[in-house]
C-alpha positions in Angstrom: 96.5 169.3 -101.0 97.3 173.3 -100.8 97.2 176.0 -103.5 97.8 179.4 -104.4 95.3 181.4 -105.2 95.4 182.8 -108.4 92.3 185.1 -108.7 93.1 189.0 -107.4 90.7 189.1 -104.8 88.4 186.4 -103.0 86.1 186.7 -100.4 85.9 184.3 -97.8 82.3 182.8 -95.7 82.6 180.8 -92.9 79.2 178.8 -94.5 77.7 177.7 -98.0 76.1 180.9 -98.5 76.9 183.6 -100.7 74.6 185.5 -99.0 76.6 185.7 -95.9 78.8 188.5 -95.0 82.2 187.8 -96.0 84.5 186.7 -93.4 88.0 188.1 -95.4 89.5 188.5 -98.9 92.8 186.9 -100.6 94.6 188.3 -102.2 96.3 186.8 -105.2 99.4 184.1 -104.4 97.3 183.3 -100.8 98.7 180.0 -100.3 95.1 177.8 -98.8 95.0 173.6 -98.0 91.7 172.9 -99.5 89.9 169.8 -99.2 87.0 167.9 -102.3 84.3 170.8 -103.6 81.1 170.2 -102.1 77.5 171.8 -103.9 74.8 173.3 -102.2 71.7 175.2 -103.7 73.6 174.7 -107.3 76.2 176.5 -106.0 79.7 175.4 -105.9 81.8 175.7 -103.1 85.7 174.9 -101.8 85.8 174.2 -98.5 90.0 175.9 -97.3 91.7 176.1 -93.7 93.1 179.2 -93.5 96.4 180.2 -91.4 94.5 180.0 -88.5 93.6 177.1 -88.5 89.6 178.6 -89.2 87.5 176.7 -91.9 86.2 178.3 -94.4 84.6 178.2 -98.0 85.7 179.9 -101.2 83.1 180.9 -104.3 84.1 177.2 -106.7 85.1 179.5 -110.0 87.9 180.5 -108.3 90.7 180.3 -110.0 93.7 178.0 -107.8 97.0 176.4 -109.1 98.2 173.1 -106.8 101.1 173.1 -105.4 103.2 170.1 -106.0 106.4 168.4 -104.3 108.7 168.1 -107.5 112.9 166.8 -107.6 115.1 168.6 -110.7 116.2 166.3 -113.1 118.7 168.8 -114.6 121.7 169.8 -113.7 123.1 173.9 -112.5 119.4 175.3 -112.8 119.8 178.8 -112.2 117.2 180.0 -110.0 116.4 184.3 -110.6 114.6 187.2 -109.4 112.3 187.4 -111.4 110.7 185.2 -114.8 113.1 187.0 -116.8 116.6 185.4 -118.7 117.8 188.7 -117.9 116.4 188.7 -113.6 119.5 188.0 -110.8 120.6 184.1 -110.6 120.2 183.6 -107.0 120.9 180.2 -106.4 122.4 177.4 -108.9 120.2 174.8 -108.6 121.8 171.0 -108.3 120.2 168.2 -109.5 118.0 166.1 -107.5 117.1 169.9 -105.6 113.2 169.4 -104.0 111.1 172.9 -105.0 107.6 173.0 -104.8 106.0 174.2 -107.7 104.1 177.7 -106.6 102.7 179.0 -110.6 103.4 178.7 -113.9 104.6 182.2 -116.0 103.7 182.8 -119.1 106.1 185.7 -120.6 107.4 186.8 -124.2 110.3 184.5 -123.8 108.9 181.7 -122.7 106.8 179.8 -120.2 108.7 180.4 -116.0 108.3 178.4 -112.9 107.5 180.0 -109.9 109.7 177.4 -107.2 110.0 177.3 -103.3 112.9 175.3 -102.1 113.0 173.3 -98.8 114.6 176.3 -97.5 111.8 178.9 -98.4 113.5 181.0 -100.8 111.6 181.4 -103.7 112.3 181.9 -107.3 111.8 181.4 -110.8 113.5 178.6 -113.5 113.2 178.3 -116.7 110.0 176.0 -118.1 112.1 173.8 -120.4 113.5 173.0 -117.7 112.7 168.9 -116.1 111.6 168.7 -113.6 109.9 165.1 -112.4 106.7 166.0 -110.3 106.3 163.8 -106.9 102.8 161.8 -106.4 101.8 163.6 -103.4 100.6 161.1 -100.8 96.2 161.4 -100.4 93.8 159.0 -99.3 92.1 158.3 -102.1 95.6 157.1 -103.6 95.9 155.4 -100.9 92.6 153.2 -101.4 93.3 152.8 -104.4 96.7 150.8 -103.9 94.9 149.4 -101.3 92.1 147.7 -104.3 95.0 146.7 -106.6 96.4 144.9 -103.8 93.1 143.1 -103.4 92.8 142.4 -107.4 96.9 141.0 -107.7 95.4 138.7 -104.5 92.4 137.4 -105.6 94.1 136.7 -109.1 97.4 135.2 -107.5 94.2 132.7 -105.9 92.6 132.1 -108.9 95.8 131.3 -110.4 97.0 129.0 -107.2 93.9 126.9 -107.5 93.2 126.1 -110.3 96.6 125.1 -111.6 95.6 121.3 -110.6 98.5 119.7 -109.1 102.0 120.9 -107.9 103.5 118.8 -111.1 101.4 119.9 -113.4 101.6 123.1 -112.6 104.4 124.5 -110.8 105.1 127.0 -112.7 101.6 129.0 -112.4 101.5 127.8 -108.1 104.9 129.7 -108.2 103.3 132.5 -110.4 99.6 132.4 -108.1 102.1 132.2 -104.9 104.1 135.8 -106.6 100.5 138.1 -107.2 99.7 136.8 -103.7 103.0 138.7 -102.0 102.7 140.8 -104.7 99.2 141.6 -103.6 99.7 141.5 -99.6 102.1 144.2 -100.3 100.3 146.3 -102.0 97.3 146.8 -99.7 99.4 147.2 -96.4 101.5 150.0 -98.1 97.8 151.2 -99.2 96.4 150.5 -95.4 99.5 152.6 -94.6 99.1 155.6 -97.0 95.3 155.7 -96.2 96.1 156.4 -92.0 98.9 158.5 -92.3 97.7 161.2 -95.3 96.1 164.8 -94.8 92.0 164.0 -94.9 
């Protein structure tokens, strides 16, 4: 997953050792790919991938904002240069515009959301804007969908074999076959997601 650094400065290490020499420093706003935290000698670390492709680690207490893909659910949304009503409007964004949510900024006049559109243009929209976050495809979600699909398959088989003859349990048998079909589709979709989702 991708995230932005919120702390002013974060030291980057090549190994899970805070006594090692720091190989770089990331400033606030830097973007990194990160994986599940790891623990060594009682200390938590976050594995990251630098822009160079190099694997590294940052301390587990580092504040991160997870970047999420979203869809605008409001019409004609003003994209502003700064998180303020008085700032210049860069562009009006139509409904269903796809955006990356980069940060949430709290100001005296309310919350503002820093976003980036698909062309790379960044700006701020009002925190009251209706936004629908698009669920990111991950291996964990794929495995969850696979397990749910298998459960539907098992439930369908139980319904079919416990219904007796078609004459006495016709509607239940149809329900069972429907559950099997749904479970099969869900399992296959989850398996494909596991294969395609980033690690």
